[in-house]
C-alpha positions as CSV (number, residue, x, y, z in Angstrom):
1,M,0.0,0.0,0.0
2,N,1.3,3.5,-0.9
3,A,1.1,6.7,1.2
4,R,-2.3,8.4,1.0
5,K,-2.5,12.2,0.6
6,L,-4.5,13.6,3.4
7,F,-4.1,17.3,2.8
8,E,-2.8,19.6,0.1
9,R,-2.9,23.3,-0.2
10,R,-1.2,25.9,-2.3
11,Q,-1.9,29.6,-1.9
12,T,-0.3,33.0,-2.0
13,F,0.4,34.8,1.2
14,R,2.0,38.2,1.8
15,S,3.8,38.3,-1.6
16,G,5.0,34.7,-1.2
17,L,3.7,31.2,-1.7
18,I,2.6,28.7,0.8
19,E,2.7,24.9,-0.1
20,M,1.5,22.2,2.4
21,V,1.2,18.5,1.8
22,I,0.5,15.8,4.4
23,W,0.5,12.1,3.6
24,Q,-0.7,9.1,5.8
25,L,2.0,6.4,5.5
26,P,1.1,2.7,5.3
27,Q,2.7,2.2,8.7
28,A,4.6,4.2,11.3
29,D,8.3,3.6,11.8
30,A,11.1,4.7,14.1
31,E,11.6,8.0,12.2
32,R,7.9,8.7,11.7
33,P,6.2,7.2,14.8
34,H,3.0,9.3,14.0
35,G,2.7,7.6,10.6
36,L,2.7,10.8,8.7
37,K,5.0,12.4,6.1
38,Y,4.7,16.1,5.6
39,R,6.1,19.2,3.9
40,L,5.0,22.7,4.7
41,V,6.9,25.7,3.2
42,Y,6.6,29.4,2.8
43,I,8.7,30.8,-0.1
44,R,9.2,34.4,-1.0
45,D,11.5,35.8,-3.6
46,R,12.6,32.2,-4.4
47,Q,13.9,31.7,-0.8
48,R,12.5,29.4,1.8
49,I,11.4,31.6,4.7
50,V,9.8,28.9,6.8
51,G,9.7,25.1,6.3
52,Y,8.5,22.1,8.3
53,D,9.2,18.6,7.1
54,N,10.3,15.2,8.2
55,E,12.5,13.9,5.4
56,R,14.1,10.5,5.9
57,G,17.3,10.7,8.0
58,K,16.4,13.9,9.7
59,G,13.1,13.3,11.4
60,D,10.7,16.1,12.4
61,H,12.4,19.5,12.0
62,K,11.8,23.0,10.9
63,H,13.7,25.7,8.9
64,L,13.4,29.3,10.0
65,G,15.3,31.6,7.7
66,G,18.8,29.9,7.4
67,R,18.4,27.9,10.7
68,E,17.3,24.3,11.0
69,E,16.1,23.0,14.4
70,P,14.3,19.9,15.7
71,Y,10.5,20.0,15.8
72,T,8.4,18.0,18.2
73,F,5.3,16.7,16.4
74,V,2.2,16.6,18.5
75,S,-0.7,16.5,16.1
76,V,-1.6,17.7,12.6
77,R,-3.6,20.6,14.1
78,T,-0.6,21.7,16.2
79,L,1.7,21.3,13.2
80,L,-0.4,23.6,11.1
81,D,-0.8,26.1,14.0
82,D,3.0,26.1,14.7
83,F,3.8,26.6,11.0
84,W,1.3,29.5,10.6
85,A,2.6,31.1,13.8
86,D,6.2,31.0,12.4
87,V,5.1,32.3,9.0
88,R,3.3,35.2,10.6
89,S,6.1,36.0,13.0
90,L,8.7,36.1,10.2
91,T,6.5,38.1,7.8
92,D,5.1,40.8,10.2
93,E,6.9,44.0,9.6
């Protein structure tokens, strides 16, 4: 069984682009104990401003500007809330 797409959204936001995709994996594993694969990103002027993902080998983490730091996954709702909070905090002028 392949991963099943649960959520996908693409939209403009404050002169940038938001892309969010979340998949349900066939089974959880040590790297993805929540059984999800996700990629959420805010791009402006061809630069990643905020990114949340859990690519293989890195686990759950986020990118804020040029920094990368671990992210503690709690739920999909919290993931989306945390992502939007970081997008807003880095785009408010």
